[in-house]
C-alpha positions as a printed NumPy array, in Angstrom:
array([[133.916,  94.116, 130.956],
       [133.984,  97.384, 128.666],
       [133.687,  96.905, 125.357],
       [134.465,  99.965, 123.142],
       [133.96 , 101.102, 119.711],
       [136.116, 101.676, 117.485],
       [135.519, 105.378, 117.484],
       [135.813, 105.079, 121.267],
       [139.34 , 103.31 , 121.027],
       [140.648, 105.824, 118.296],
       [139.552, 108.845, 120.685],
       [141.095, 107.106, 123.556],
       [144.371, 106.886, 121.891],
       [144.301, 109.565, 119.588],
       [144.342, 107.818, 116.531],
       [141.817, 107.342, 113.575],
       [139.682, 104.407, 112.836],
       [141.738, 104.183, 109.899],
       [144.943, 103.188, 111.972],
       [142.701, 100.723, 113.927],
       [141.407,  99.155, 110.92 ],
       [145.08 ,  99.084, 109.59 ],
       [146.305,  97.291, 112.755],
       [143.396,  94.681, 112.286],
       [144.103,  94.015, 108.907],
       [148.034,  93.213, 109.607],
       [146.986,  91.212, 112.847],
       [149.001,  94.045, 115.097],
       [145.595,  94.879, 117.135],
       [142.65 ,  92.511, 116.412],
       [139.392,  93.505, 118.055],
       [138.054,  92.074, 120.834],
       [135.045,  90.859, 118.855],
       [133.101,  91.916, 115.865],
       [129.663,  91.834, 115.309],
       [128.509,  89.384, 112.534],
       [125.345,  91.073, 111.617],
       [126.537,  94.523, 111.131],
       [130.878,  94.234, 110.982],
       [131.566,  96.563, 113.967],
       [134.368,  96.07 , 115.879],
       [134.659,  96.33 , 119.888],
       [137.799,  96.59 , 121.541],
       [138.393,  95.71 , 125.282],
       [139.416,  98.39 , 127.588],
       [142.891,  96.461, 128.366],
       [143.546,  96.666, 124.756],
       [144.135, 100.324, 125.246],
       [147.549,  99.688, 127.04 ],
       [148.654,  97.314, 123.651],
       [147.33 , 100.632, 121.605],
       [149.575, 102.705, 123.723],
       [152.491, 100.909, 123.073],
       [152.386, 100.388, 119.097],
       [154.527, 103.2  , 118.056],
       [157.459, 102.782, 120.453],
       [157.595,  98.865, 119.8  ],
       [158.9  , 100.022, 116.407],
       [161.163, 102.354, 117.047],
       [163.106, 101.59 , 120.571],
       [164.845,  98.701, 121.734],
       [165.78 ,  98.874, 125.449],
       [167.618,  96.959, 127.315],
       [169.396,  96.873, 130.811],
       [173.473,  96.151, 131.575],
       [174.868,  93.867, 133.966],
       [178.435,  94.653, 135.355],
       [180.923,  92.046, 134.731],
       [181.836,  91.892, 138.498],
       [178.089,  91.336, 139.558],
       [177.701,  88.681, 136.6  ],
       [180.564,  86.638, 137.917],
       [179.389,  86.679, 141.286],
       [175.433,  85.911, 140.115],
       [174.335,  88.855, 141.998],
       [171.715,  89.506, 139.069],
       [171.069,  93.371, 139.993],
       [171.307,  96.125, 137.3  ],
       [170.768, 100.135, 137.743],
       [171.395, 101.052, 134.444],
       [169.106, 100.856, 131.893],
       [169.906, 101.638, 127.705],
       [168.25 , 102.784, 124.706],
       [169.67 , 101.914, 121.063],
       [169.482, 104.737, 119.094],
       [170.569, 106.035, 115.454],
       [174.016, 107.614, 116.146],
       [172.998, 110.542, 113.892],
       [169.88 , 111.559, 116.252],
       [171.311, 112.181, 119.183],
       [174.729, 114.036, 120.383],
       [177.717, 112.217, 120.554],
       [178.462, 113.012, 123.981],
       [175.031, 111.232, 125.164],
       [175.957, 108.197, 123.774],
       [177.854, 105.525, 124.83 ],
       [178.785, 102.82 , 122.001],
       [178.549,  99.183, 122.551],
       [181.998,  97.658, 121.586],
       [182.221,  95.272, 118.755],
       [183.679,  91.727, 120.139],
       [182.55 ,  87.939, 120.243],
       [179.159,  87.928, 122.502],
       [177.78 ,  84.397, 123.669],
       [173.884,  84.967, 123.255],
       [171.066,  82.915, 124.147],
       [167.373,  84.331, 123.463],
       [164.486,  84.29 , 126.155],
       [160.868,  84.629, 125.287],
       [159.505,  85.199, 128.757],
       [160.92 ,  88.132, 131.24 ],
       [160.302,  86.268, 134.42 ],
       [162.847,  83.707, 132.983],
       [165.572,  85.697, 132.303],
       [167.997,  84.937, 135.945],
       [167.597,  81.075, 134.643],
       [168.75 ,  81.963, 131.128],
       [171.299,  84.216, 132.566],
       [172.77 ,  80.979, 134.399],
       [172.468,  78.619, 131.334],
       [174.692,  81.454, 129.985],
       [177.147,  81.543, 132.894],
       [177.106,  77.831, 132.928],
       [177.98 ,  77.579, 129.116],
       [180.861,  80.117, 129.769],
       [182.256,  77.576, 132.046],
       [181.558,  74.254, 130.589],
       [183.737,  75.55 , 127.353],
       [186.487,  77.533, 129.348],
       [185.587,  80.759, 128.075],
       [186.321,  83.79 , 129.835],
       [184.174,  86.769, 130.041],
       [185.574,  90.261, 129.029],
       [183.005,  92.53 , 129.69 ],
       [179.486,  93.403, 131.106],
       [176.392,  91.644, 130.475],
       [173.859,  92.7  , 128.149],
       [169.98 ,  92.206, 128.201],
       [167.938,  93.577, 124.857],
       [164.676,  93.762, 124.548],
       [164.109,  92.708, 121.342],
       [160.214,  93.239, 121.299],
       [157.907,  93.786, 123.529],
       [154.126,  93.31 , 123.471],
       [151.272,  92.648, 126.211],
       [149.74 ,  89.7  , 126.343],
       [146.486,  90.191, 128.628],
       [144.814,  86.492, 128.146],
       [147.647,  85.288, 130.271],
       [148.833,  88.434, 132.42 ],
       [152.226,  88.133, 131.275],
       [154.334,  90.62 , 129.466],
       [154.896,  89.106, 125.898],
       [159.092,  89.808, 125.68 ],
       [161.629,  88.181, 123.231],
       [165.032,  89.349, 124.966],
       [168.67 ,  88.641, 123.59 ],
       [170.96 ,  88.228, 126.639],
       [174.359,  88.577, 125.7  ],
       [177.976,  88.41 , 127.278],
       [181.475,  89.194, 125.329],
       [183.775,  86.41 , 125.812],
       [187.241,  85.418, 124.63 ],
       [187.875,  81.95 , 123.937],
       [190.704,  80.254, 126.278]])
């Protein structure tokens, strides 16, 4: 596995060595290894993907919308993706506001479990006699690649607008 010095990692990602030291200090991106003798930091080449995504992690929540009819028929397919933005930074005609409502929510910490959690959400709607009154929203609250387990580190909020019967 290829090791990168802090300088190589910084150059590869167009960031400073100081930024990498800060990421290490605050626990955001730790070096793969640190030489005990000289204190040099070494990064695994796979960590390059992590550092590429760090600026976006803080500034962009994304998600998908599943239309009500597909949700009720448990057809879990969506072709619509959205990005949360500050309403003052984008032209109004390019935005769609998610209506304020009562939402039934469940949180999920693995991308691969989303369908299981949607089913749990729908089961709760049925069990409690709620009525679905809009489209399902899956919001990615945070995402960080985790290479130790070969999976995507995601924390999702799954939600559907309801009314009490």
